[in-house]
N, C-alpha and C positions, 0 to 999 in steps of 0.2 A: 471548187476553184482554190488554188493555192494562194494564200495571202502573205504579203510581206509586211511593210508598214501600212499605215492607213491610206496612203496615196499610191500604193503599188499593188498591181495584180499580175501574177505570172500565169500565162497561158500554158496549158499542157498540150502535148502532141498526142492525139488519140487516133490510133490506127486500127482499122478493121480489115481482116483478111477473109474474103468470101471464097471458099474452096470448091464449091460445087461446079461441075462442068456445065451446069444449066444456069446461064446468066439470068438474073432476076427471079431466081428460084426462091424457095421458102427460107432457106438459111440466109441467103443474101438479103432478103427483105427484113429479116430479124436483125441482121448486122446493121442495115441502114437505119432501122428504128433506134438501135442503141447509139449510133453516131448522132442521130438527131438530138438525143438527150445531152450528149457531150457538147454539141455545137450550141445548143440553147443555153448551156451553162457558161458559154464564152470561150470554149477551147477550140483549138485547131483540129480539124478532122480530115481523114483521108480513107477512102475505101479502095482496097486492092482486090481485083478479080484474078484468081490464079490462071484463068483461061487466057488472060492477056499476056502471060509470060511463058517463055520457053526454057525449060530446064530438064535435066536428065536425072535418072535415079542414081543412087549411090553405087559406085563401082566396086566397093569392098577392096580397094587397093591398099588401104591402111597408110597412105602417105600423110594423112592428117595426124597420125601418131607422132610424126617428127616435128610438125610445125603448128598444129592446131588449126590449120586452114585447109579447105578443100582445094584440090588441084584442078577440079573441073571449073572452067570459066564459062558461066552462062548466067541466066537471069536469077538463079537461086541466090547468088551473091547480092544482087540488088534488093531482093525481098528481105533477106536477113538484115541488111544494113538498115532498112526502114523499120523493121521490128525492133532492133536493138536501140534505135534512136528514139523510139516512142516511149512516152511516159505511161500510157495506158494502151493495152493491146486486147482486141476483141477478135476471137477466131470463131468462124462459123463454118461448120462442115456437116454434111448429111451422112447418114448411114447407108452404105451400099453392101449388100451381101453380109450383113451382120458385123461389119467393120467400118472404119472410117473410109471415106471415098478415096480412090486411087490418087487423085490429084494432090490431096493433102498428105497421104502416106508417103508419096514420092518425095515431097519437100521435107517431111519429118525425117525420113531416112538420111537426107543430106545433112541433118543436124548432128550426125556422127562426129563432125569436126568439133562441135562444142563439147561433146562427151570426151573426146581426146584431149581437148584443151583443159577441161576440168580435172579429169581423173588420171590422165597419163602425164601431162605436162605441168599441172597446177598453175595454169594461166587463167586469169579472170576473163569472163565472157562479157564483152561490151565495156563501155566506159562508165556505166552506172553500177553500183553494188546490187547484189541480189536483193529482192524484195522492194527495191526502189521502183521497179517496173511492176505494175499490177495489171491484172486482166480478167477476162471472163471467156468461157467457152459455151457455144451455142450449137445445138444439133437438132435435126429432125429425122424422123423415120417414117416410112410408109406403113410398116407393119407395127403391130402392137404385141408381138411375141415377148414373153418374159426375158429379161436380160439383153434386150436388143441393143442397148447403149453401152453395155459393159466393156466390150473391146474398144469401142470408139473413145470412150471417156478415159480409159487407161492409157491409150496411145497419146491422146491430147495432153494428159497430165505429164507424161514423159517429156513431150515437146516443150511445155511451159518450164519444166524443171531445167532442161538443158539450156534454155535461153535466160534463166534467172528471173523468170516472171512468176509472181505469186498469183495463182488463180483464185480470185475471190468468189466466183460463182460458176456453177455448171448448170446450164438450163437446157433441158431436153424435152422434146415434144413428139410423141408418137402418134400414129394414125394420121399423119400429114403427108400426102403423096403428090397430088396434082399440083402443077405450077400455080403459085399464088394462093393456094388453099389456106395458108397460114393467116391470110388477111381476114378470114372468117373467124379466127380464134382470137378474139379481143383480149382474153386473159393473157395469152402468150405475148401479144404485142405490148400490153401494158406492163407485164412483168419484166420484159427485157428493157423497156424504157426506164422503169424504176431502178433496176439493178445498175444500169449505166449511170443514172444520177448518183447513186451511192458510190460507184467506182471513182468518179471524178471528185468526190468530196473527201475521199480518204487521204 
């Protein structure tokens, strides 16, 4: 919790983005567990399910190179506004076909506007300075193949960088496939909870 003087407590906005097309799936359960820690610490929490929003993939039209803003008007703009307004951001996305799930990738591709703002136009992204927003990434995979998380984590780190969010933790759990199976992995549930506690103390 962020403290001011002895009589003042400032609540942080803690946002979790559940990216799986399967509502109530393993990554969503882990995101909810992380938010539980944030809420118990006295902070404001919100869980977004990507399946509740309608948005299109990047068109590669390059119009954002002129303005730093995407010309496509859909729910991606709503999601990005919420992410940029959050003090703490938790992203949870499963591995599909050795990469991040399509729902997450499509939104990440739309963050091209922030790349254009940063590196073409030299425009700050959001109202808060980089590193002021901090976060964590959570992923699950059904397979236990070596390197299964490599592509997913690399893509997620890019997304965090474009949004100006410092990823304080990357938590990945393999061999978790069936819906709700993560609930049997108490170590994972506890680890996510503890990391979220640390996240809101920074």
